[in-house]
N, CA, C and O atoms as CSV, one atom per row, in Angstrom:
chain,resi,resn,atom,element,x,y,z
A,1,MET,N,N,0.822,-1.198,0.000
A,1,MET,CA,C,0.000,0.000,0.000
A,1,MET,C,C,0.863,1.258,0.000
A,1,MET,O,O,0.600,2.196,-0.752
A,2,ILE,N,N,1.881,1.274,0.835
A,2,ILE,CA,C,2.785,2.425,0.896
A,2,ILE,C,C,3.491,2.613,-0.440
A,2,ILE,O,O,3.731,3.739,-0.873
A,3,HIS,N,N,3.821,1.496,-1.089
A,3,HIS,CA,C,4.503,1.554,-2.386
A,3,HIS,C,C,3.682,2.353,-3.399
A,3,HIS,O,O,4.238,3.170,-4.133
A,4,HIS,N,N,2.387,2.132,-3.446
A,4,HIS,CA,C,1.525,2.815,-4.403
A,4,HIS,C,C,1.415,4.304,-4.087
A,4,HIS,O,O,1.385,5.138,-4.992
A,5,ILE,N,N,1.358,4.627,-2.816
A,5,ILE,CA,C,1.290,6.035,-2.414
A,5,ILE,C,C,2.577,6.750,-2.796
A,5,ILE,O,O,2.534,7.876,-3.293
A,6,VAL,N,N,3.719,6.112,-2.570
A,6,VAL,CA,C,5.006,6.722,-2.920
A,6,VAL,C,C,5.094,6.943,-4.426
A,6,VAL,O,O,5.576,7.985,-4.868
A,7,VAL,N,N,4.637,5.984,-5.212
A,7,VAL,CA,C,4.686,6.105,-6.671
A,7,VAL,C,C,3.826,7.282,-7.141
A,7,VAL,O,O,4.256,8.058,-7.995
A,8,VAL,N,N,2.634,7.418,-6.598
A,8,VAL,CA,C,1.749,8.516,-6.988
A,8,VAL,C,C,2.346,9.860,-6.577
A,8,VAL,O,O,2.307,10.816,-7.352
A,9,VAL,N,N,2.895,9.940,-5.372
A,9,VAL,CA,C,3.484,11.191,-4.898
A,9,VAL,C,C,4.686,11.582,-5.755
A,9,VAL,O,O,4.846,12.753,-6.098
A,10,VAL,N,N,5.518,10.623,-6.099
A,10,VAL,CA,C,6.689,10.917,-6.932
A,10,VAL,C,C,6.250,11.391,-8.316
A,10,VAL,O,O,6.846,12.319,-8.863
A,11,HIS,N,N,5.228,10.776,-8.885
A,11,HIS,CA,C,4.746,11.213,-10.194
A,11,HIS,C,C,4.189,12.636,-10.135
A,11,HIS,O,O,4.474,13.444,-11.019
A,12,PHE,N,N,3.405,12.948,-9.115
A,12,PHE,CA,C,2.857,14.298,-9.001
A,12,PHE,C,C,3.957,15.331,-8.771
A,12,PHE,O,O,3.935,16.405,-9.372
A,13,LEU,N,N,4.908,15.016,-7.915
A,13,LEU,CA,C,5.998,15.957,-7.668
A,13,LEU,C,C,6.818,16.210,-8.921
A,13,LEU,O,O,7.169,17.352,-9.216
A,14,SER,N,N,7.122,15.166,-9.650
A,14,SER,CA,C,7.908,15.350,-10.862
A,14,SER,C,C,7.112,16.108,-11.925
A,14,SER,O,O,7.693,16.870,-12.698
A,15,PHE,N,N,5.800,15.910,-11.976
A,15,PHE,CA,C,4.977,16.673,-12.910
A,15,PHE,C,C,5.000,18.157,-12.565
A,15,PHE,O,O,5.177,18.996,-13.449
A,16,PHE,N,N,4.821,18.489,-11.284
A,16,PHE,CA,C,4.800,19.891,-10.902
A,16,PHE,C,C,6.159,20.559,-11.079
A,16,PHE,O,O,6.228,21.725,-11.470
A,17,VAL,N,N,7.228,19.843,-10.799
A,17,VAL,CA,C,8.568,20.411,-10.994
A,17,VAL,C,C,8.828,20.628,-12.479
A,17,VAL,O,O,9.363,21.668,-12.862
A,18,SER,N,N,8.462,19.675,-13.315
A,18,SER,CA,C,8.681,19.847,-14.751
A,18,SER,C,C,7.799,20.964,-15.315
A,18,SER,O,O,8.233,21.705,-16.197
A,19,PHE,N,N,6.572,21.094,-14.818
A,19,PHE,CA,C,5.706,22.190,-15.251
A,19,PHE,C,C,6.302,23.530,-14.854
A,19,PHE,O,O,6.293,24.478,-15.640
A,20,TYR,N,N,6.821,23.609,-13.634
A,20,TYR,CA,C,7.445,24.843,-13.159
A,20,TYR,C,C,8.664,25.204,-14.018
A,20,TYR,O,O,8.861,26.367,-14.367
A,21,CYS,N,N,9.460,24.216,-14.347
A,21,CYS,CA,C,10.652,24.476,-15.158
A,21,CYS,C,C,10.305,24.840,-16.594
A,21,CYS,O,O,10.944,25.712,-17.183
A,22,LEU,N,N,9.306,24.186,-17.161
A,22,LEU,CA,C,8.941,24.478,-18.542
A,22,LEU,C,C,8.241,25.825,-18.703
A,22,LEU,O,O,8.245,26.393,-19.795
A,23,THR,N,N,7.644,26.339,-17.640
A,23,THR,CA,C,7.017,27.653,-17.750
A,23,THR,C,C,8.056,28.755,-17.881
A,23,THR,O,O,7.726,29.871,-18.284
A,24,GLY,N,N,9.286,28.462,-17.552
A,24,GLY,CA,C,10.355,29.438,-17.717
A,24,GLY,C,C,10.833,29.578,-19.148
A,24,GLY,O,O,11.586,30.500,-19.461
A,25,LEU,N,N,10.405,28.670,-20.028
A,25,LEU,CA,C,10.799,28.756,-21.432
A,25,LEU,C,C,10.019,29.855,-22.136
A,25,LEU,O,O,8.860,30.117,-21.814
A,26,ASN,N,N,10.661,30.485,-23.085
A,26,ASN,CA,C,10.002,31.512,-23.883
A,26,ASN,C,C,9.422,30.858,-25.130
A,26,ASN,O,O,10.105,30.732,-26.146
A,27,LEU,N,N,8.167,30.444,-25.051
A,27,LEU,CA,C,7.536,29.717,-26.142
A,27,LEU,C,C,7.120,30.620,-27.298
A,27,LEU,O,O,6.807,30.125,-28.381
A,28,GLU,N,N,7.111,31.938,-27.088
A,28,GLU,CA,C,6.726,32.849,-28.164
A,28,GLU,C,C,7.722,32.812,-29.317
A,28,GLU,O,O,7.357,33.058,-30.466
A,29,LYS,N,N,8.980,32.505,-29.010
A,29,LYS,CA,C,9.990,32.439,-30.063
A,29,LYS,C,C,9.865,31.158,-30.883
A,29,LYS,O,O,10.296,31.115,-32.035
A,30,ILE,N,N,9.279,30.118,-30.298
A,30,ILE,CA,C,9.173,28.826,-30.966
A,30,ILE,C,C,7.869,28.716,-31.753
A,30,ILE,O,O,7.874,28.246,-32.891
A,31,LEU,N,N,6.764,29.139,-31.169
A,31,LEU,CA,C,5.446,28.973,-31.785
A,31,LEU,C,C,5.013,30.252,-32.503
A,31,LEU,O,O,5.580,31.324,-32.293
A,32,PHE,N,N,4.004,30.113,-33.346
A,32,PHE,CA,C,3.477,31.255,-34.074
A,32,PHE,C,C,2.700,32.175,-33.135
A,32,PHE,O,O,2.191,31.745,-32.099
A,33,LYS,N,N,2.621,33.442,-33.518
A,33,LYS,CA,C,1.878,34.402,-32.702
A,33,LYS,C,C,0.384,34.109,-32.793
A,33,LYS,O,O,-0.113,33.702,-33.843
A,34,GLY,N,N,-0.322,34.317,-31.700
A,34,GLY,CA,C,-1.756,34.096,-31.661
A,34,GLY,C,C,-2.157,32.652,-31.400
A,34,GLY,O,O,-3.337,32.315,-31.487
A,35,GLN,N,N,-1.218,31.816,-31.089
A,35,GLN,CA,C,-1.505,30.401,-30.843
A,35,GLN,C,C,-1.386,30.099,-29.342
A,35,GLN,O,O,-0.679,29.171,-28.948
A,36,VAL,N,N,-2.064,30.866,-28.528
A,36,VAL,CA,C,-1.939,30.755,-27.081
A,36,VAL,C,C,-2.482,29.419,-26.581
A,36,VAL,O,O,-1.858,28.774,-25.739
A,37,ALA,N,N,-3.619,29.006,-27.084
A,37,ALA,CA,C,-4.225,27.748,-26.630
A,37,ALA,C,C,-3.336,26.559,-26.986
A,37,ALA,O,O,-3.167,25.643,-26.181
A,38,LYS,N,N,-2.775,26.575,-28.179
A,38,LYS,CA,C,-1.892,25.492,-28.589
A,38,LYS,C,C,-0.615,25.482,-27.755
A,38,LYS,O,O,-0.086,24.418,-27.435
A,39,ALA,N,N,-0.123,26.661,-27.407
A,39,ALA,CA,C,1.073,26.739,-26.568
A,39,ALA,C,C,0.797,26.193,-25.178
A,39,ALA,O,O,1.656,25.534,-24.592
A,40,GLN,N,N,-0.388,26.457,-24.641
A,40,GLN,CA,C,-0.739,25.953,-23.320
A,40,GLN,C,C,-0.903,24.437,-23.332
A,40,GLN,O,O,-0.483,23.760,-22.393
A,41,VAL,N,N,-1.508,23.905,-24.382
A,41,VAL,CA,C,-1.646,22.447,-24.498
A,41,VAL,C,C,-0.280,21.801,-24.654
A,41,VAL,O,O,-0.008,20.764,-24.050
A,42,PHE,N,N,0.581,22.411,-25.462
A,42,PHE,CA,C,1.943,21.911,-25.636
A,42,PHE,C,C,2.699,21.905,-24.310
A,42,PHE,O,O,3.397,20.941,-23.997
A,43,LEU,N,N,2.564,22.972,-23.535
A,43,LEU,CA,C,3.217,23.060,-22.239
A,43,LEU,C,C,2.700,21.983,-21.289
A,43,LEU,O,O,3.485,21.357,-20.577
A,44,LEU,N,N,1.406,21.766,-21.272
A,44,LEU,CA,C,0.818,20.760,-20.396
A,44,LEU,C,C,1.262,19.348,-20.774
A,44,LEU,O,O,1.668,18.569,-19.912
A,45,LEU,N,N,1.184,19.022,-22.066
A,45,LEU,CA,C,1.571,17.683,-22.505
A,45,LEU,C,C,3.068,17.444,-22.342
A,45,LEU,O,O,3.488,16.340,-21.997
A,46,SER,N,N,3.865,18.467,-22.588
A,46,SER,CA,C,5.312,18.328,-22.408
A,46,SER,C,C,5.668,18.119,-20.940
A,46,SER,O,O,6.545,17.317,-20.619
A,47,SER,N,N,5.003,18.827,-20.066
A,47,SER,CA,C,5.290,18.659,-18.647
A,47,SER,C,C,4.814,17.303,-18.132
A,47,SER,O,O,5.446,16.733,-17.243
A,48,ILE,N,N,3.724,16.780,-18.665
A,48,ILE,CA,C,3.270,15.439,-18.288
A,48,ILE,C,C,4.284,14.398,-18.745
A,48,ILE,O,O,4.653,13.502,-17.985
A,49,ALA,N,N,4.734,14.523,-19.998
A,49,ALA,CA,C,5.695,13.557,-20.530
A,49,ALA,C,C,7.025,13.629,-19.789
A,49,ALA,O,O,7.592,12.598,-19.426
A,50,LEU,N,N,7.520,14.833,-19.565
A,50,LEU,CA,C,8.783,14.981,-18.847
A,50,LEU,C,C,8.651,14.529,-17.403
A,50,LEU,O,O,9.560,13.892,-16.871
A,51,GLY,N,N,7.537,14.847,-16.761
A,51,GLY,CA,C,7.305,14.406,-15.387
A,51,GLY,C,C,7.254,12.904,-15.265
A,51,GLY,O,O,7.784,12.337,-14.309
A,52,TYR,N,N,6.614,12.246,-16.233
A,52,TYR,CA,C,6.554,10.788,-16.224
A,52,TYR,C,C,7.950,10.183,-16.368
A,52,TYR,O,O,8.310,9.253,-15.646
A,53,LEU,N,N,8.728,10.716,-17.301
A,53,LEU,CA,C,10.084,10.190,-17.512
A,53,LEU,C,C,10.967,10.392,-16.287
A,53,LEU,O,O,11.725,9.497,-15.914
A,54,VAL,N,N,10.873,11.546,-15.669
A,54,VAL,CA,C,11.676,11.818,-14.466
A,54,VAL,C,C,11.243,10.907,-13.327
A,54,VAL,O,O,12.087,10.364,-12.615
A,55,ALA,N,N,9.941,10.734,-13.148
A,55,ALA,CA,C,9.453,9.865,-12.079
A,55,ALA,C,C,9.893,8.424,-12.302
A,55,ALA,O,O,10.334,7.758,-11.365
A,56,GLN,N,N,9.776,7.938,-13.532
A,56,GLN,CA,C,10.210,6.573,-13.821
A,56,GLN,C,C,11.703,6.406,-13.575
A,56,GLN,O,O,12.140,5.367,-13.080
A,57,PHE,N,N,12.480,7.415,-13.914
A,57,PHE,CA,C,13.919,7.355,-13.676
A,57,PHE,C,C,14.215,7.209,-12.187
A,57,PHE,O,O,14.977,6.329,-11.785
A,58,PHE,N,N,13.614,8.067,-11.372
A,58,PHE,CA,C,13.899,8.014,-9.941
A,58,PHE,C,C,13.334,6.757,-9.279
A,58,PHE,O,O,13.949,6.215,-8.361
A,59,LEU,N,N,12.185,6.295,-9.729
A,59,LEU,CA,C,11.632,5.074,-9.155
A,59,LEU,C,C,12.454,3.855,-9.538
A,59,LEU,O,O,12.607,2.928,-8.743
A,60,THR,N,N,12.977,3.854,-10.740
A,60,THR,CA,C,13.827,2.735,-11.164
A,60,THR,C,C,15.145,2.756,-10.413
A,60,THR,O,O,15.653,1.711,-10.006
A,61,ILE,N,N,15.696,3.940,-10.232
A,61,ILE,CA,C,16.949,4.071,-9.492
A,61,ILE,C,C,16.769,3.601,-8.049
A,61,ILE,O,O,17.650,2.940,-7.498
A,62,SER,N,N,15.646,3.933,-7.442
A,62,SER,CA,C,15.424,3.583,-6.037
A,62,SER,C,C,14.822,2.188,-5.856
A,62,SER,O,O,14.571,1.778,-4.723
A,63,HIS,N,N,14.588,1.463,-6.926
A,63,HIS,CA,C,14.052,0.097,-6.889
A,63,HIS,C,C,12.648,0.022,-6.298
A,63,HIS,O,O,12.260,-1.009,-5.748
A,64,LEU,N,N,11.899,1.088,-6.407
A,64,LEU,CA,C,10.517,1.067,-5.926
A,64,LEU,C,C,9.546,0.674,-7.022
A,64,LEU,O,O,8.391,0.357,-6.738
A,65,ASN,N,N,9.981,0.690,-8.236
A,65,ASN,CA,C,9.071,0.411,-9.345
A,65,ASN,C,C,9.009,-1.073,-9.640
A,65,ASN,O,O,8.290,-1.492,-10.547
């Protein structure tokens, strides 16, 4: 039971940290002007993907996965 709670907490923490870090990027230089909704979706999906990868890395390293 504790194992599942730790896995969920690690995934949420890594998602929030990756979201915080990705918000520091200047996406206006990469995307077209006026595409705010697409930029927000891109930021959300990128932070989910990066958060998942970071969480899997740390869980594999710690042998909890």
